[in-house]
TORZAPA-228502 format. One line per field, with one value per atom (N, C-alpha, C, CB): residue number from 1; chain; atom name; x, y, z. Coordinates in steps of 0.1 Angstrom, whole numbers, always signed. Last residue first. Glycine has a CB too. Example, Ala and Ser with C-alpha at 12.3 -4.5 7.8 and 13.67 -1.06 7.14 Angstrom:
2
n c(2|2|2|2|1|1|1|1)
chain c(A|A|A|A|A|A|A|A)
atom c(N|CA|C|CB|N|CA|C|CB)
xx c(+128|+137|+129|+141|+132|+123|+132|+113)
yy c(-22|-11|+0|-6|-57|-45|-33|-45)
zz c(+71|+71|+79|+57|+78|+78|+78|+90)
//
This chain:
130
n c(130|130|130|130|129|129|129|129|128|128|128|128|127|127|127|127|126|126|126|126|125|125|125|125|124|124|124|124|123|123|123|123|122|122|122|122|121|121|121|121|120|120|120|120|119|119|119|119|118|118|118|118|117|117|117|117|116|116|116|116|115|115|115|115|114|114|114|114|113|113|113|113|112|112|112|112|111|111|111|111|110|110|110|110|109|109|109|109|108|108|108|108|107|107|107|107|106|106|106|106|105|105|105|105|104|104|104|104|103|103|103|103|102|102|102|102|101|101|101|101|100|100|100|100|99|99|99|99|98|98|98|98|97|97|97|97|96|96|96|96|95|95|95|95|94|94|94|94|93|93|93|93|92|92|92|92|91|91|91|91|90|90|90|90|89|89|89|89|88|88|88|88|87|87|87|87|86|86|86|86|85|85|85|85|84|84|84|84|83|83|83|83|82|82|82|82|81|81|81|81|80|80|80|80|79|79|79|79|78|78|78|78|77|77|77|77|76|76|76|76|75|75|75|75|74|74|74|74|73|73|73|73|72|72|72|72|71|71|71|71|70|70|70|70|69|69|69|69|68|68|68|68|67|67|67|67|66|66|66|66|65|65|65|65|64|64|64|64|63|63|63|63|62|62|62|62|61|61|61|61|60|60|60|60|59|59|59|59|58|58|58|58|57|57|57|57|56|56|56|56|55|55|55|55|54|54|54|54|53|53|53|53|52|52|52|52|51|51|51|51|50|50|50|50|49|49|49|49|48|48|48|48|47|47|47|47|46|46|46|46|45|45|45|45|44|44|44|44|43|43|43|43|42|42|42|42|41|41|41|41|40|40|40|40|39|39|39|39|38|38|38|38|37|37|37|37|36|36|36|36|35|35|35|35|34|34|34|34|33|33|33|33|32|32|32|32|31|31|31|31|30|30|30|30|29|29|29|29|28|28|28|28|27|27|27|27|26|26|26|26|25|25|25|25|24|24|24|24|23|23|23|23|22|22|22|22|21|21|21|21|20|20|20|20|19|19|19|19|18|18|18|18|17|17|17|17|16|16|16|16|15|15|15|15|14|14|14|14|13|13|13|13|12|12|12|12|11|11|11|11|10|10|10|10|9|9|9|9|8|8|8|8|7|7|7|7|6|6|6|6|5|5|5|5|4|4|4|4|3|3|3|3|2|2|2|2|1|1|1|1)
chain c(A|A|A|A|A|A|A|A|A|A|A|A|A|A|A|A|A|A|A|A|A|A|A|A|A|A|A|A|A|A|A|A|A|A|A|A|A|A|A|A|A|A|A|A|A|A|A|A|A|A|A|A|A|A|A|A|A|A|A|A|A|A|A|A|A|A|A|A|A|A|A|A|A|A|A|A|A|A|A|A|A|A|A|A|A|A|A|A|A|A|A|A|A|A|A|A|A|A|A|A|A|A|A|A|A|A|A|A|A|A|A|A|A|A|A|A|A|A|A|A|A|A|A|A|A|A|A|A|A|A|A|A|A|A|A|A|A|A|A|A|A|A|A|A|A|A|A|A|A|A|A|A|A|A|A|A|A|A|A|A|A|A|A|A|A|A|A|A|A|A|A|A|A|A|A|A|A|A|A|A|A|A|A|A|A|A|A|A|A|A|A|A|A|A|A|A|A|A|A|A|A|A|A|A|A|A|A|A|A|A|A|A|A|A|A|A|A|A|A|A|A|A|A|A|A|A|A|A|A|A|A|A|A|A|A|A|A|A|A|A|A|A|A|A|A|A|A|A|A|A|A|A|A|A|A|A|A|A|A|A|A|A|A|A|A|A|A|A|A|A|A|A|A|A|A|A|A|A|A|A|A|A|A|A|A|A|A|A|A|A|A|A|A|A|A|A|A|A|A|A|A|A|A|A|A|A|A|A|A|A|A|A|A|A|A|A|A|A|A|A|A|A|A|A|A|A|A|A|A|A|A|A|A|A|A|A|A|A|A|A|A|A|A|A|A|A|A|A|A|A|A|A|A|A|A|A|A|A|A|A|A|A|A|A|A|A|A|A|A|A|A|A|A|A|A|A|A|A|A|A|A|A|A|A|A|A|A|A|A|A|A|A|A|A|A|A|A|A|A|A|A|A|A|A|A|A|A|A|A|A|A|A|A|A|A|A|A|A|A|A|A|A|A|A|A|A|A|A|A|A|A|A|A|A|A|A|A|A|A|A|A|A|A|A|A|A|A|A|A|A|A|A|A|A|A|A|A|A|A|A|A|A|A|A|A|A|A|A|A|A|A|A|A|A|A|A|A|A|A|A|A|A|A|A|A|A|A|A|A|A|A|A|A|A|A|A|A|A|A|A|A|A|A|A|A|A|A|A|A|A|A|A|A|A|A|A|A|A|A|A)
atom c(N|CA|C|CB|N|CA|C|CB|N|CA|C|CB|N|CA|C|CB|N|CA|C|CB|N|CA|C|CB|N|CA|C|CB|N|CA|C|CB|N|CA|C|CB|N|CA|C|CB|N|CA|C|CB|N|CA|C|CB|N|CA|C|CB|N|CA|C|CB|N|CA|C|CB|N|CA|C|CB|N|CA|C|CB|N|CA|C|CB|N|CA|C|CB|N|CA|C|CB|N|CA|C|CB|N|CA|C|CB|N|CA|C|CB|N|CA|C|CB|N|CA|C|CB|N|CA|C|CB|N|CA|C|CB|N|CA|C|CB|N|CA|C|CB|N|CA|C|CB|N|CA|C|CB|N|CA|C|CB|N|CA|C|CB|N|CA|C|CB|N|CA|C|CB|N|CA|C|CB|N|CA|C|CB|N|CA|C|CB|N|CA|C|CB|N|CA|C|CB|N|CA|C|CB|N|CA|C|CB|N|CA|C|CB|N|CA|C|CB|N|CA|C|CB|N|CA|C|CB|N|CA|C|CB|N|CA|C|CB|N|CA|C|CB|N|CA|C|CB|N|CA|C|CB|N|CA|C|CB|N|CA|C|CB|N|CA|C|CB|N|CA|C|CB|N|CA|C|CB|N|CA|C|CB|N|CA|C|CB|N|CA|C|CB|N|CA|C|CB|N|CA|C|CB|N|CA|C|CB|N|CA|C|CB|N|CA|C|CB|N|CA|C|CB|N|CA|C|CB|N|CA|C|CB|N|CA|C|CB|N|CA|C|CB|N|CA|C|CB|N|CA|C|CB|N|CA|C|CB|N|CA|C|CB|N|CA|C|CB|N|CA|C|CB|N|CA|C|CB|N|CA|C|CB|N|CA|C|CB|N|CA|C|CB|N|CA|C|CB|N|CA|C|CB|N|CA|C|CB|N|CA|C|CB|N|CA|C|CB|N|CA|C|CB|N|CA|C|CB|N|CA|C|CB|N|CA|C|CB|N|CA|C|CB|N|CA|C|CB|N|CA|C|CB|N|CA|C|CB|N|CA|C|CB|N|CA|C|CB|N|CA|C|CB|N|CA|C|CB|N|CA|C|CB|N|CA|C|CB|N|CA|C|CB|N|CA|C|CB|N|CA|C|CB|N|CA|C|CB|N|CA|C|CB|N|CA|C|CB|N|CA|C|CB|N|CA|C|CB|N|CA|C|CB|N|CA|C|CB|N|CA|C|CB|N|CA|C|CB|N|CA|C|CB|N|CA|C|CB|N|CA|C|CB|N|CA|C|CB|N|CA|C|CB|N|CA|C|CB|N|CA|C|CB|N|CA|C|CB|N|CA|C|CB|N|CA|C|CB|N|CA|C|CB|N|CA|C|CB|N|CA|C|CB|N|CA|C|CB|N|CA|C|CB|N|CA|C|CB|N|CA|C|CB|N|CA|C|CB|N|CA|C|CB|N|CA|C|CB)
xx c(-998|-1003|-1017|-1002|-992|-982|-987|-969|-1008|-1008|-1000|-1023|-988|-996|-996|-991|-980|-982|-992|-987|-967|-971|-972|-960|-946|-955|-957|-949|-939|-940|-951|-944|-917|-928|-927|-929|-908|-905|-917|-898|-899|-910|-905|-921|-886|-883|-896|-873|-881|-892|-889|-895|-845|-858|-868|-856|-820|-827|-841|-827|-797|-808|-814|-819|-777|-773|-784|-762|-792|-781|-777|-769|-810|-813|-803|-827|-803|-802|-804|-812|-786|-797|-795|-811|-776|-772|-784|-764|-784|-784|-779|-798|-789|-775|-774|-767|-807|-807|-793|-816|-810|-803|-802|-788|-835|-829|-822|-839|-833|-837|-830|-834|-840|-836|-841|-843|-849|-836|-831|-837|-863|-862|-849|-865|-867|-862|-862|-847|-892|-885|-880|-894|-899|-896|-888|-888|-925|-912|-911|-913|-937|-938|-925|-947|-959|-947|-948|-944|-973|-973|-959|-979|-993|-980|-982|-973|-1011|-1012|-998|-1023|-1029|-1016|-1016|-1005|-1058|-1052|-1038|-1061|-1074|-1067|-1062|-1076|-1083|-1091|-1086|-1094|-1062|-1074|-1084|-1080|-1033|-1041|-1053|-1046|-1001|-1015|-1022|-1018|-977|-981|-996|-978|-950|-963|-966|-962|-932|-935|-948|-936|-906|-918|-920|-918|-892|-892|-905|-888|-872|-884|-882|-886|-861|-858|-871|-847|-844|-856|-852|-867|-819|-830|-843|-834|-799|-798|-810|-798|-805|-791|-789|-788|-824|-824|-810|-833|-821|-830|-830|-844|-807|-800|-808|-797|-824|-817|-810|-807|-831|-841|-834|-851|-806|-813|-824|-820|-801|-793|-799|-779|-820|-821|-813|-815|-810|-823|-825|-834|-784|-785|-799|-782|-791|-784|-785|-769|-826|-812|-804|-808|-853|-846|-831|-847|-883|-869|-864|-863|-909|-905|-890|-911|-915|-908|-905|-895|-939|-933|-927|-944|-945|-941|-934|-931|-971|-960|-957|-962|-984|-982|-971|-980|-1008|-995|-995|-993|-1023|-1022|-1008|-1026|-1024|-1019|-1020|-1005|-1053|-1039|-1036|-1034|-1084|-1075|-1060|-1076|-1118|-1104|-1096|-1102|-1145|-1138|-1123|-1140|-1174|-1160|-1155|-1153|-1205|-1197|-1182|-1202|-1217|-1213|-1206|-1225|-1220|-1232|-1229|-1236|-1195|-1206|-1218|-1211|-1170|-1178|-1190|-1182|-1140|-1154|-1161|-1158|-1113|-1119|-1134|-1116|-1085|-1098|-1103|-1108|-1054|-1061|-1076|-1054|-1043|-1037|-1045|-1024|-1060|-1057|-1053|-1070|-1057|-1062|-1059|-1076|-1030|-1039|-1044|-1033|-1020|-1023|-1033|-1028|-995|-1007|-1008|-1005|-981|-983|-995|-982|-954|-968|-970|-970|-934|-937|-952|-934|-914|-926|-930|-938|-878|-890|-902|-890|-851|-859|-871|-863|-839|-834|-841|-820|-850|-839|-833|-844|-871|-860|-848|-864|-888|-882|-870|-893|-897|-889|-882|-897|-894|-901|-892|-907|-886|-883|-891|-868|-888|-892|-889|-907|-882|-871|-875|-859|-903|-899|-888|-894|-903|-915|-911|-926|-873|-881|-893|-872|-864|-862|-869|-847|-886|-876|-875|-881|-904|-898|-888|-891|-933|-922|-917|-927|-954|-947|-935|-942|-976|-968|-961|-958|-987|-993|-986|-993|-994|-986|-994|-982|-1002|-1006|-997|-1021|-977|-988|-990|-984|-973|-968|-980|-962)
yy c(-744|-758|-758|-766|-718|-726|-740|-726|-687|-701|-710|-706|-659|-667|-681|-666|-626|-640|-647|-641|-600|-607|-622|-604|-602|-595|-604|-582|-603|-612|-606|-627|-589|-588|-598|-574|-591|-595|-595|-609|-572|-576|-579|-564|-573|-575|-579|-587|-564|-559|-560|-545|-567|-564|-559|-554|-591|-581|-580|-586|-594|-599|-587|-604|-587|-589|-593|-599|-602|-593|-597|-593|-617|-614|-604|-608|-620|-632|-629|-643|-589|-598|-611|-592|-558|-570|-579|-567|-545|-545|-558|-541|-541|-541|-539|-529|-551|-550|-551|-560|-534|-545|-542|-547|-527|-523|-536|-518|-520|-528|-523|-543|-516|-510|-519|-496|-531|-524|-516|-514|-564|-550|-544|-549|-583|-581|-567|-587|-596|-584|-583|-572|-621|-618|-606|-630|-627|-619|-617|-606|-660|-645|-639|-642|-688|-682|-667|-687|-706|-695|-693|-682|-729|-726|-715|-738|-724|-725|-721|-716|-731|-730|-733|-739|-713|-725|-722|-731|-692|-699|-712|-701|-677|-688|-697|-697|-659|-654|-665|-643|-681|-671|-667|-676|-688|-688|-677|-685|-701|-692|-693|-677|-711|-716|-707|-732|-698|-699|-706|-685|-693|-700|-700|-715|-663|-675|-682|-671|-638|-647|-660|-650|-612|-623|-631|-633|-581|-590|-601|-582|-572|-567|-576|-553|-598|-584|-579|-576|-626|-621|-606|-625|-643|-631|-626|-620|-665|-667|-654|-670|-658|-666|-667|-679|-646|-637|-645|-629|-668|-663|-654|-654|-673|-684|-679|-693|-648|-652|-664|-656|-648|-638|-643|-625|-669|-670|-660|-668|-659|-671|-673|-683|-635|-634|-647|-631|-639|-640|-639|-654|-617|-628|-628|-628|-605|-605|-618|-605|-604|-595|-594|-599|-606|-612|-601|-619|-612|-603|-611|-593|-615|-623|-613|-635|-607|-603|-613|-588|-610|-615|-608|-630|-604|-601|-607|-585|-610|-611|-608|-626|-585|-598|-598|-602|-566|-568|-582|-557|-555|-557|-558|-546|-558|-559|-561|-570|-536|-547|-547|-547|-526|-525|-538|-524|-509|-520|-518|-534|-488|-486|-498|-484|-490|-494|-493|-508|-483|-474|-477|-473|-493|-494|-485|-509|-485|-484|-484|-471|-508|-496|-497|-497|-516|-518|-505|-522|-534|-522|-525|-514|-558|-546|-533|-544|-587|-578|-565|-576|-603|-609|-600|-612|-604|-595|-601|-580|-616|-619|-610|-634|-618|-611|-615|-596|-636|-633|-625|-646|-641|-636|-632|-623|-671|-656|-654|-649|-696|-693|-678|-702|-693|-695|-691|-687|-712|-700|-703|-693|-736|-729|-716|-727|-750|-741|-733|-730|-762|-771|-762|-780|-740|-747|-755|-755|-735|-726|-732|-714|-763|-756|-746|-766|-760|-765|-757|-765|-768|-760|-768|-757|-778|-777|-769|-770|-777|-790|-790|-799|-750|-756|-769|-758|-733|-740|-747|-751|-719|-713|-720|-712|-717|-723|-716|-737|-722|-713|-721|-702|-725|-731|-720|-743|-731|-721|-728|-709|-760|-750|-740|-757|-777|-776|-766|-790|-782|-775|-775|-761|-814|-800|-795|-799|-832|-831|-816|-838|-837|-830|-828|-816)
zz c(+192|+190|+185|+203|+196|+189|+186|+197|+192|+197|+189|+198|+194|+185|+191|+170|+205|+208|+198|+223|+206|+193|+195|+183|+235|+226|+213|+221|+268|+256|+247|+261|+292|+283|+272|+277|+326|+312|+304|+312|+353|+344|+330|+344|+385|+371|+364|+370|+413|+404|+390|+408|+415|+421|+411|+433|+415|+407|+413|+392|+442|+435|+426|+444|+460|+446|+437|+445|+487|+483|+468|+492|+500|+486|+481|+485|+526|+518|+503|+523|+532|+534|+525|+531|+530|+537|+540|+550|+498|+512|+518|+518|+471|+476|+491|+469|+444|+458|+464|+465|+415|+421|+436|+415|+391|+404|+410|+414|+356|+368|+380|+365|+322|+335|+346|+336|+302|+299|+312|+288|+303|+308|+305|+323|+273|+286|+290|+287|+255|+257|+271|+253|+231|+245|+246|+251|+209|+211|+226|+203|+201|+203|+204|+214|+204|+199|+200|+184|+232|+222|+217|+229|+250|+244|+233|+238|+280|+265|+260|+259|+308|+303|+288|+310|+317|+312|+307|+300|+324|+334|+330|+347|+304|+307|+318|+294|+300|+307|+310|+301|+303|+296|+305|+282|+315|+318|+309|+333|+291|+301|+304|+298|+274|+279|+291|+283|+246|+260|+263|+266|+224|+227|+242|+221|+207|+216|+216|+230|+194|+191|+200|+176|+215|+207|+205|+213|+227|+224|+215|+218|+233|+240|+239|+237|+227|+229|+238|+216|+231|+228|+230|+214|+253|+245|+243|+253|+269|+257|+248|+261|+291|+281|+268|+287|+309|+300|+289|+307|+325|+316|+305|+324|+338|+331|+322|+342|+349|+338|+331|+343|+370|+360|+347|+365|+386|+380|+368|+391|+393|+385|+378|+394|+407|+395|+386|+398|+417|+420|+407|+427|+415|+409|+414|+393|+429|+429|+421|+443|+419|+430|+431|+443|+385|+396|+407|+392|+359|+369|+381|+374|+326|+338|+347|+334|+304|+312|+323|+317|+270|+284|+291|+284|+245|+252|+265|+252|+212|+227|+232|+231|+186|+191|+207|+187|+177|+180|+185|+190|+191|+179|+184|+169|+200|+203|+191|+213|+198|+191|+195|+175|+215|+213|+206|+227|+204|+210|+207|+203|+191|+205|+211|+213|+164|+173|+188|+169|+154|+152|+161|+138|+178|+166|+166|+163|+192|+194|+180|+202|+196|+189|+191|+174|+216|+212|+205|+224|+222|+219|+215|+207|+228|+235|+232|+230|+238|+228|+234|+218|+261|+249|+237|+250|+283|+276|+263|+274|+314|+300|+295|+298|+338|+333|+319|+336|+367|+352|+349|+344|+387|+387|+372|+397|+378|+380|+384|+367|+392|+385|+388|+388|+389|+397|+388|+410|+374|+377|+385|+363|+368|+380|+383|+379|+348|+344|+356|+334|+359|+355|+351|+344|+363|+375|+371|+382|+337|+344|+356|+348|+315|+325|+332|+336|+280|+293|+304|+297|+245|+257|+270|+256|+220|+230|+242|+224|+203|+208|+219|+197|+197|+204|+210|+194|+206|+197|+204|+189|+227|+214|+203|+212|+256|+248|+235|+245|+287|+277|+269|+285|+308|+300|+292|+292|+336|+328|+321|+337|+333|+340|+331|+350|+315|+328|+338|+335|+281|+291|+304|+287|+266|+270|+281|+274|+247|+257|+261|+270|+213|+225|+235|+221)
//
């Protein structure tokens, strides 16, 4: 499998597709190498825990939201993603996708009417897949 060059998602490593090909847009993303740290006796810090990522969207149309929501039957599901890490490289990971349980739907007269606003999708327990 060739190296990832953009955001991808899938239920299997071989079945991953780019977000754009699914009709979704590329997100603003954040990557955390480790969610917690402990202070050692010598004063240094040691990171612990699995990497985490978030994908944030200022807005998603209902079709774009549903394209991403299709990967999660309830609130969370095990998936594969390709996302930017802190080295600014796209890397494929397996992990748990957590959809938001609350969101705002824009209900004003505009081209974005009915869109989901400020959507943040979390990816926890990330492990490099390749």
